[in-house]
N, C-alpha and C positions, 0 to 999 in steps of 0.2 A: 876316586877311587874307596871313599868309602860305602859308595852307589855300588858298586862291585863287589865286594865284602859284604853286601847285602844283599844281593845276588845270589852270590856264592852261600849266604846262612840259607837259601830257600832250598837250594839242592836236595838235601836229605829230606826235607819234607815231601819233596817232587817223587823223589825217586818209593818213598813208603806209598804215597795215593799210589801209583802206577804198577808199585808190586802188589798192593790188596786190589787194583783193581782187576790184575791180572788173575791173581789168585782167584777170587769170590767167581768170576766167570769161566773161568778152567775147569774148576771144582763145580761148578754148579752149585755154590753157594745160595746162591739168591729164593731168597724165601721170605716166614714173615719174621726168623728170626736174625737176618742180616742182610744187608743191601751195600753195594758197589760204594766206592766211590761217587762214579757219576750219578747215578742214583740221588745220594746224598746232596749234592748238587745243587741238581735240578729240586730236591725239596727245601731246600735254602732259601731258590733262588722264589720257586711258588710261595714260603713262608713271609719272606721279604714283601713282596706284589700285594697280597694280602693284608699288611700289616700286623701280622700276631708275632711278628718274630719282635718288634720293635716296643709291642705294646707290654711283653713277660723283659724283654731288656731296662726298660723302663722301672719297671717294678721291681727289679732284682737290685739297678742301682741304687735307685731309692732309695731302700730298706738298709742297705750296704752302708750305703754313703749315712742315713740316719743313727745305725749302729755304730760306724767309724767315729762321727762326732762325739756319741754320748761315751762311749769307750776311752776313744784315743784321748777325749781330754781330761778324763776321769786318770785316765794314765799319766800324760804327762803331767798334773797336777800333781799326783802322790809322788811319781821320779822326782819332780823338783824336792816337795815338799823330804823324801828321803834321801836325797840323794846329797841337801847340805845339811842334814843334819843324821851324826850317827849315834846318837840317842834312840832320836826315833827307829833308826833303819835297826836297831837290836831289839826296841819291842817288838815289832812286826814282822821279825824272820820268821817263826814259827809258824802266824796265820798266814802271812803271803805262799810260803812254802806247803799249806797245808791247803789251801785253795789253787793253787795252780797249776797241781798235776792233775787237775780233775777236767774231763774232757768235756767242749764249751754244746758238744753233740748231748752230753747226760742231763742239760737242763730242760731241752725240747721239752718231756712231759710236765717238769713245772712252770716252762713258761705258757703253756698251752692250758695248765690248769689256771694260772692266774689271768693272762689277758686274753685266753681264747686265741683265734684263729685269725691270722691276720696281719699288719705291718707290725704292729705292738710286739710279738712274740717273737718275728726275725730280728727284730731291730735289741729285745735281750739278749738274746745269743749271739748275735753280731756283736753287742756291745762289751759284752762276757769275752768274749774270744780278741776281738781288739784293745782288750786294757792289758792284758801280759805283756806283750813285746812293746808296747809303749812305754811299761814303767817300765820290764828291767831296761831298756835302749835307753831311756831317757835321766834313771838312776846312775847308770854307769857312764852318760855322758857330763850328769852334773858332776860326778866325784873324778871327771877328768881336767873339769877344769881347772887352770894352774892357780896355786894356792895363793900367788902373789898378787893375782887380781883383786880376791876376796880380801887379803891385806891391804890393799887401796881402797874399797870400798868401806876396811874400818878408820883407815887415815880420814876420808872424805863423811864419815859417820852418816852414809845413808840408810834410811831403814832398810825393813827385810826388804820390803813391796821394790823396793828403789834397785835394791841389790840384785834381786831377780833379773827387774826390767830391763836395769843397763850393762851389768856385766855379766851374769849368769847367762842367760837365754841368750845374748847375743854371741856368746864363746860356745854356746852348745848346742849352735842354732844348725852346722849343717850335718850335726850326729843324730840329734833330735827328726832330720829329715828323713835321713836313712830308718829312723824307727817308723816314720809313717809308711813309706815304701812297704816294710814289712807287714806292718798294722794290716795296710790297705789288701796286700794280698791274701791275709789270713782271714778276713774279712770278707772276701767276695768268695773263696772258699765255703765258708761256715753258712755266708748266704743261699749260696746254692744249694748246698747241705739239707738244709732246716727246708728248704721248699721242697725237695727229694723224699724228705722222709712224714711230712708232715704239715706245712701251710702250700695251701693250694692257689699258688699264684707265682710269675715269675718264670727263670729259664728252667728251675729246675724239676718244678713244677712241669713242666712243656715238656723233656725227658721222660718225667714218666708218666706222662698221658700216653704220650708215642709211641712206650714200649709196652705200654696196656692194653693196647688198643689195637698191638700187631701193627704198627708204623715206624718198623725201624728206619725209611731212608728218612725221615722228618725226627727220630732219636740223635741216628748221627750227625745229621746236619746240626742241631742244638747243641750238642757237644760240640763241634767244630767251631761253631758260634764262639760259645763259651771261649776255646781257644784264642779267638781272635781279640775277644773282648779283653781280655788277659794279658796280652800282648800287648794292645792300646792303652791299656790302663796303665801298663808298666812303663811304656816308652813315652807315656805323656809324663811324669813323675820324672824319669830320667831326665828328660831334656827340661823339664821344671828347674829341676836340683843343679843343673848344667849351667845354666843363666842364671842361677841365686849366686852358687858358690863356686862353681869351678869344679874346679875335684876337691873340694873341700869336702868332707866326709865320704869319703871314699874309701877303701881301704890303701892306706900307704900314699893317698890324696895329701896328707898334711905334709908332707916329707918333703 
């Protein structure tokens, strides 16, 4: 049954691709500006076989993972601290609300000045983007921990570290994993955006290079691969979540 539902989920994308193929060929739109899906799939196979697609994918995934590790870790720590301390939360409210609306892409010029081109610049931008969803979700997850559990920690005279490690994190972990999924999607988007705008590496740069060299088939192929990559990453995280927590952490999962 699940396989059948998965096949049905592919129906709409297949129809859209078929419609695009018919439209581009019927209207004779094939040019240096646009390519039909058939040409894009041929280009995808070509850049797979010559290895350039996998090199670009590795660059994007490495920068994204590094930025997610840095920003996610900082967001997790900050979320725990603010979630457990109302005083700290009140003191930091103004500062957090001042910086949170700043788009991560606005930091690209600053990151270029500080780090130059390369991984460090991209990691800094991705880390800033990943920090906020981890902070907000984790803070909410910590605040949702049953007060009775914290009272038990006080009765057992657990230290702050032991309270977090033995009581708070196990109770909040399913929701924290949802925060990780959200931050991962945002990190991937910002990584590719940074590569499109300023960093000469990865899938984003491959898209821009194909566009500037008038190879729309390569451009669409890389964009399609980005969509596939996003589906694979999210599906992997969903599978891991189901293996670790079952339905916990999903909307209504704890009911």
